[in-house]
C-alpha positions in Angstrom: 30.9 -17.9 -5.3 28.0 -15.4 -5.3 29.4 -12.8 -2.9 33.1 -12.9 -4.2 34.5 -11.1 -7.0 36.3 -12.8 -9.9 39.5 -11.3 -8.7 38.7 -13.1 -5.1 38.0 -16.4 -7.1 41.2 -16.0 -8.8 43.4 -15.2 -5.9 41.9 -18.1 -4.0 42.5 -20.7 -7.1 46.0 -19.5 -7.0 46.7 -19.9 -3.5 45.2 -23.6 -3.6 47.5 -24.4 -6.7 50.6 -23.1 -4.7 49.8 -24.7 -1.5 50.8 -28.2 -2.3 54.3 -28.1 -3.8 56.2 -29.9 -5.0 53.0 -31.9 -6.0 51.0 -30.4 -9.0 47.8 -28.9 -8.1 44.7 -28.0 -10.6 41.6 -26.1 -9.8 38.5 -25.7 -11.5 35.1 -23.9 -11.1 32.3 -26.8 -11.8 29.0 -25.8 -13.0 27.3 -26.2 -9.7 29.8 -23.3 -8.5 31.8 -25.6 -6.2 35.6 -25.7 -6.9 37.3 -28.9 -7.6 40.9 -29.3 -6.5 43.0 -32.2 -8.0 46.5 -33.1 -6.6 48.9 -35.1 -9.0 52.2 -36.7 -8.7 53.4 -36.8 -11.9 50.4 -38.4 -14.1 48.7 -39.9 -11.0 45.8 -38.2 -9.3 46.5 -38.7 -5.7 43.7 -36.5 -4.5 40.3 -35.1 -5.8 38.2 -33.1 -3.6 35.3 -30.7 -4.5 33.8 -27.9 -2.0 31.6 -25.0 -2.2 33.9 -21.6 -1.8 31.5 -18.7 -2.0 30.2 -16.0 0.5 31.8 -13.7 2.8 34.0 -16.6 4.3 35.5 -18.1 1.2 39.0 -17.3 1.9 38.7 -18.6 5.5 37.3 -21.8 4.1 39.8 -22.1 1.3 42.7 -21.8 4.0 41.1 -24.6 6.3 40.7 -26.6 2.8 44.5 -26.3 2.5 45.5 -27.2 5.9 43.1 -30.2 5.6 44.6 -31.4 2.5 48.0 -30.8 3.3 47.5 -33.1 6.4 45.8 -35.9 4.2 48.6 -35.7 1.6 51.3 -36.0 4.5 49.5 -38.7 6.1 49.4 -40.4 2.5 53.3 -40.4 2.8 54.0 -37.4 0.7 56.5 -34.7 1.6 55.3 -31.1 0.8 57.3 -27.9 0.8 56.8 -25.5 3.9 53.8 -23.3 3.0 52.2 -20.2 5.1 49.0 -18.6 4.1 49.1 -15.4 2.1 50.0 -12.6 4.5 52.0 -14.6 7.0 55.1 -15.2 5.1 
């Protein structure tokens, strides 16, 4: 996340972790700089994905990632709480 600040990174990770309720989401920044997202239902890992989130468009990339991931989870039959991107609530 070369062009982003630690504050931006923390904000994006927080948004990712809250976007999939009631499922549990965990994020981590990997050694290669990518962000890994793990979605759990109890102790079962439903989905694991990893993407680069850096540069001036990192927030837009994160919002697109959330939309795609929510759609994938719903296609897997998971019911998610309503969610709006920050600033649109």
